[in-house]
N, C-alpha and C positions, 0 to 999 in steps of 0.2 A: 735256753738257746742251744746249748751243747747237745741236748737230746734230739732236737730237730735236725741238727747237722748230721748226727750219727745215723738217724733214721733215713735221711736223704742219701747219705753215702751207701747205706745198706740197700736202698731201693735201686741205686745206680749199679750196684754189683749184681743184681738179680739176673741180668742177661748172661753173665759169665757162668751161672749155674747150668746153663744149657750145654756148656762145654766141659762139664765136670768129669766126663769119661775120657778125657784126653790122656794119652799114654805118656810115659816119660820121654820116649823118643820124639813125639810130636812137640812136647814142651821144649826139648833141647833144640829141635829144628827151628822153632819160633824164636828162641833166644839167639841162635846163630844168625838167623836172617835179620833180626833187629840190629844186632851188633855190626854185621857187615854193611848194613845201610847207614849206620851212624859214623863209621870210620871216614868215608869221604867228606861227610859234613864237618867233622872235627878238623880234618886237614884243611878244608876250605876256610874254616873259621880262623885257623892259625895264619893262613896266608893273608886273609883280610886284616887281621890284627897287625901283621907285619907291615902291610901296605899303608894302613892307617897311621902307624908310627912314622913311616917315611914321610907321609904328607904332613904330619904335625911337625916333624923335624925341619922340613924344608920351609914351611910357611911360618915358622917361629921367628925367623930373621935374627935380630939381636937379642930377643928375649931368652935369657939363659934358662929360665924355669920351663918354658915351652920346649926348648931343645932337649932338656933333661927328660921331660915326659915322653917326647918322641923317641929318644934313645931307649928308654925303659920299655916302651911298647914294642920296638923293633927287637930288643933282646928277648922278651918273653915270647914273641912270635917265632923267632928262630929256635929258641929252646923247645917250644911246643912241637914245631916241625921235626926237630932232631929226635926228640923222644918218640914221636909216633912212627917216623920212618925207620928208626933203629929197632924198635920193637917189632915192626912188620918184617924187617930183614931178619931178625933173630928167629921169628916164627918160621920164615921160609927156610932158613938154614936147618932148623930142627926138623922140619918136614922132609927136606931132602936127605938129611943124614939118617933119619930113622926109617925112611921109605914110606912114611904114612901118606904123604900127598895131601893135596888140598881138596876138601869136599869128600864126596864118596858116601857110601851107605854103610854106616856102622850098625852094629846090632846093640840095641839098648837092653839093659838088664830088665827082665820081667819080674814083676812083683808077684808073690804067691797069692793065690786066690783062695777064698773060703768056700768050701763046697756047699 
């Protein structure tokens, strides 16, 4: 069974061989684009987690266990938001301080070629 799974995964990876001549710069651009698309999703997830905790806390009523779970979700939502926004702020401070700026066209190192 393992052999068939491995063969199936190898067959699924075949289309990626068409992009085998990708450069380091294009791979870095792909990673950067993917990460910049995931950041708003992560922040949205933290906000939803916080709001879900608020709803659980309010609807728990006299149930101490439900209120405790709601407080825990609110706490982790706030911690997640704080960490993401503070890292984002730190990156902006470093960009401004060093003069790098956001985005831009950097030059990627080239790999030596065999003649």
